[in-house]
C-alpha positions in Angstrom: 86.2 125.5 66.3 88.5 125.4 63.2 91.3 126.9 65.3 91.3 124.1 67.7 93.7 121.2 67.1 92.1 117.9 66.0 93.2 114.5 67.1 92.3 110.9 66.0 92.9 108.3 68.7 92.4 104.6 67.8 91.6 101.9 70.3 90.1 104.7 72.4 86.9 103.2 73.9 88.8 102.3 77.1 92.3 101.9 78.6 95.2 103.8 77.4 93.5 105.1 74.3 90.6 106.5 76.2 93.0 108.2 78.7 94.9 109.8 75.9 91.6 111.1 74.3 90.6 112.5 77.6 94.0 114.1 78.1 93.8 115.8 74.6 90.3 117.0 75.3 91.5 118.6 78.6 94.1 120.4 76.5 91.3 121.9 74.4 91.6 119.6 71.3 88.7 118.3 69.3 88.9 114.5 69.3 87.7 111.6 67.2 87.9 108.3 69.0 88.0 105.0 67.1 87.2 101.4 68.2 85.2 98.4 67.2 82.5 98.5 69.9 80.1 101.3 69.1 78.4 101.1 72.5 81.7 101.5 74.4 82.7 104.3 72.0 79.5 106.2 72.6 79.8 105.9 76.3 83.5 107.0 76.2 82.7 110.0 74.0 79.8 111.1 76.3 82.0 110.8 79.4 84.9 112.8 77.9 82.6 115.5 76.6 80.9 115.8 80.0 84.1 116.1 81.8 85.9 118.5 79.5 83.2 120.3 77.5 85.1 119.6 74.3 83.7 118.1 71.2 84.3 114.3 70.9 83.1 112.3 67.9 83.4 108.6 67.5 83.8 106.2 64.6 83.2 102.5 64.9 85.9 100.6 62.9 88.3 97.7 63.0 91.7 99.3 62.4 92.8 96.3 60.4 90.1 97.1 57.8 91.8 98.4 54.7 89.1 101.0 54.2 89.0 102.3 57.8 91.7 105.0 57.6 90.2 106.8 54.5 86.7 106.5 55.9 87.5 107.9 59.3 89.7 110.7 58.0 87.0 111.8 55.6 84.6 112.2 58.5 87.2 114.1 60.5 88.1 116.5 57.7 84.4 117.1 56.9 83.7 117.9 60.5 86.8 119.9 61.5 88.6 120.6 58.3 92.0 119.6 59.7 93.9 116.9 61.4 96.8 117.7 63.7 97.5 114.6 65.8 97.2 110.9 65.1 97.6 108.4 67.9 97.9 104.8 66.6 96.9 102.6 69.5 95.8 99.0 69.1 95.2 96.1 71.5 97.8 93.5 71.7 97.5 90.1 70.0 97.2 86.8 72.0 100.1 85.5 74.0 101.7 82.1 73.5 104.8 80.4 72.1 105.6 80.9 68.5 105.2 77.2 68.0 101.5 77.6 68.8 100.9 80.5 66.3 99.7 79.6 62.8 99.8 81.8 59.7 96.4 83.2 60.4 97.5 84.4 63.9 100.6 86.0 62.4 98.7 87.7 59.6 96.0 89.0 62.1 98.7 90.4 64.4 100.5 92.1 61.5 97.3 93.6 60.1 96.1 94.9 63.4 99.3 96.1 65.1 101.6 97.0 62.2 99.8 97.6 58.9 97.1 99.6 60.6 99.7 102.0 61.8 101.2 102.3 58.4 97.8 102.8 56.7 96.5 105.4 59.1 99.8 107.3 59.0 99.8 107.3 55.2 96.3 108.6 55.2 97.0 111.7 57.5 100.4 112.7 56.2 99.2 114.6 53.0 96.9 116.8 55.2 99.7 117.4 57.7 102.1 118.3 55.0 99.6 120.8 53.6 99.3 122.3 57.1 103.1 122.3 57.5 102.9 120.4 60.8 101.5 117.5 62.7 102.1 114.9 65.3 102.1 111.1 64.9 102.3 109.1 68.1 102.4 105.4 68.1 101.6 103.3 71.2 103.9 100.3 71.3 105.2 98.2 74.2 108.5 97.5 76.0 108.5 94.1 74.4 109.6 95.9 71.2 112.9 96.5 73.0 113.0 93.4 75.3 111.0 90.7 73.6 109.2 88.0 75.6 108.9 84.5 74.3 105.3 84.2 75.4 104.4 87.5 73.6 106.1 86.8 70.4 103.3 88.2 68.2 103.3 91.5 70.1 107.1 91.7 70.3 107.5 91.2 66.6 104.8 93.6 65.4 105.6 96.3 68.0 109.3 96.2 67.0 108.2 96.8 63.5 106.2 99.9 64.6 109.3 101.3 66.3 111.4 100.8 63.2 108.7 102.2 60.9 108.4 105.3 63.2 112.1 106.0 63.2 112.4 105.5 59.4 109.6 107.9 58.4 110.5 110.5 61.0 113.5 111.4 58.9 111.4 111.9 55.8 108.7 113.9 57.5 110.9 116.1 59.7 111.2 118.9 57.0 107.5 119.3 57.1 107.4 119.9 60.8 105.7 116.5 61.3 107.1 114.5 64.3 106.8 110.8 64.7 107.4 109.2 68.1 106.6 105.9 69.8 105.6 105.4 73.4 106.5 102.0 74.8 104.5 101.4 78.0 105.4 98.7 80.4 102.7 97.3 82.6 99.6 99.5 82.6 96.6 98.9 84.8 94.1 98.1 82.0 91.7 95.2 81.5 94.2 93.5 79.2 97.0 93.5 81.8 94.6 92.2 84.4 93.6 89.4 82.0 97.3 88.5 81.4 97.9 88.4 85.2 94.9 86.1 85.6 96.2 83.8 82.8 99.6 83.6 84.5 98.0 82.9 87.9 96.1 80.0 86.5 99.2 78.7 84.7 101.3 79.0 87.9 98.5 77.6 90.1 98.6 80.6 92.5 96.1 83.3 93.4 95.6 86.4 91.3 96.9 88.5 94.2 100.0 86.4 94.5 100.7 86.6 90.8 100.1 90.4 90.8 102.6 90.7 93.6 105.2 88.6 91.7 104.7 90.7 88.6 105.4 93.9 90.5 108.7 92.6 91.9 110.5 93.1 88.6 109.5 96.7 88.3 111.9 99.1 90.1 109.1 101.6 90.9 107.2 98.6 92.3 103.8 99.4 90.7 102.0 99.4 87.4 101.3 102.6 85.6 97.9 104.2 85.5 96.6 104.9 81.9 96.7 108.6 82.7 100.5 108.4 83.1 100.8 107.2 79.5 98.4 109.9 78.4 100.6 112.6 80.0 103.5 111.5 77.8 101.2 111.6 74.7 100.0 115.1 75.6 103.6 116.2 75.8 104.4 114.7 72.4 101.4 116.4 70.9 102.4 119.8 72.3 104.7 122.4 70.7 107.1 121.9 73.7 108.2 118.6 72.0 108.7 120.1 68.6 112.4 119.1 68.5 111.7 115.5 69.5 111.2 113.0 66.7 112.1 109.4 65.8 112.2 108.4 69.5 110.9 105.3 71.2 110.2 106.3 74.8 110.1 103.6 77.5 107.4 104.5 80.0 107.8 101.5 82.3 108.9 102.4 85.8 112.5 101.3 85.0 111.5 97.8 83.8 113.6 97.7 80.7 117.3 97.0 81.2 120.2 99.1 79.9 123.5 98.0 78.5 125.2 100.9 80.3 
């Protein structure tokens, strides 16, 4: 068991996080999944274990809790005696104009989407240094590169994650620790469906019509499946990506524009 790589995946009870945890388990890793809803966590752990026959443990926690990283890491180290991969994945904050966001909304978004990434990363790095290797993978969003006025909280905090990742990648590279950021576009998760539904109500059109309009701006003309984001995470966790660090990878079907 101790020879198997060990991964922590936050926000992993469903959606992208769960797909990444499943992908890691299929690769033979032991996985610790983290989320607030203990019932969803338990169900996800059971489903992944049943499908892969790999050990999956779960820890219920709010990633914005200052004590969460140390508590979760202590459980993982006690159980597996190592940590090889950290995936920082958090749900996006509420949408809306910046004029509608008060200080509480900003502080909540910063705690959940930026400071949680910093704290979890800071917690695992000493162990990864001691092991002379590790992978830190941050799940961000294309709004980090192309901000949207209605997703100002997400755009601001996600851009901070990309900058943080690039900055620390240089410091950690000599220890064989890579730090990369995945920036998904539209992914068929419950959050995306909720955003489409909100837009359909605002535009006074049906959900199906709004979904069709949303797809028009994506060159590949479809949203990603969570498993497609997981595939990129699995590559970044593998030795095949050992020379790749400090990158923000757009996984968006060609959605983000280029200046070239």
